[in-house]
N, C-alpha and C positions, 0 to 999 in steps of 0.2 A: 706605706700604712706596714705595719707591726713596731715592737717594743712594746705590747698592750699587757704582756705579762707580768710585771709590776701593780702596774696599774686597776686588772682588773685579775685579782690569783683564783674567787670563783667559777667565774666565766672557763678560766685553758681548761680546771679540772672537769666541769661538765662537757667545754665543746672536747676532749680526750676521753673523759665518758665517752658519750656517741657516734665520736672513729669511731675509738675502741667496739663498738655491740656493731657498724654498721662493719666495721670488716670479719667479726663473726667469729671471735670470739671464744672460747664455753663459758667462759662465768657471766656472757654477756645476753641480752634478749637475742640479739643481728643470728646467736649462733644456730639457736633449733630452728630458723626458716630457713639458713643455708646449710643444714645436713637435710633437713628435707627434697632438697633442690637436688643435692648431689647425690638421697640415694635416688634419685628421680631419675639419676644420668643414665640408667641403667637404657633406658628406652632410646636413648640419642634424640632426640625431636630437636629442633631447629630451636625451636624455641627455648628451649631449657639452656641449651648452651649463648643463646643469645643472654636469654638471664645473668647467665652466670658472666657471659663477658661482660656487662652492664654493671653491675651490677663490683666489681674489681676495679673498673673505672671507677664508677661511683666515691669508691675506697683509697682509689690513688687521690682523684683531688682533693678530700672532707681531710685524708693527712698532708696531703699540699697546703692548705688551707690552714689549717692549725698553725705551720710551717710559717708560711705566712703573716699571718695577724698576732702571730703571740713571742713564736723564738725568732724570729729575719726581725734585725738591726731596724732601725727609721734612717732614714739616709736621706 
């Protein structure tokens, strides 16, 4: 699987935009939810730390999926 960038250019942009939103960058929607989680870290609950870990792992997985699907060479 890979090399779909030329065949599906619109999907590349959509998946990258969704991944950036999931990463929590400021112009995207995910920033606002990550910001509220970061503000609640003052409480230092285990659930807040667990949510941040899950969000970080999900973001890593999505960037890896983008790379494998669209940017990796087919082989």
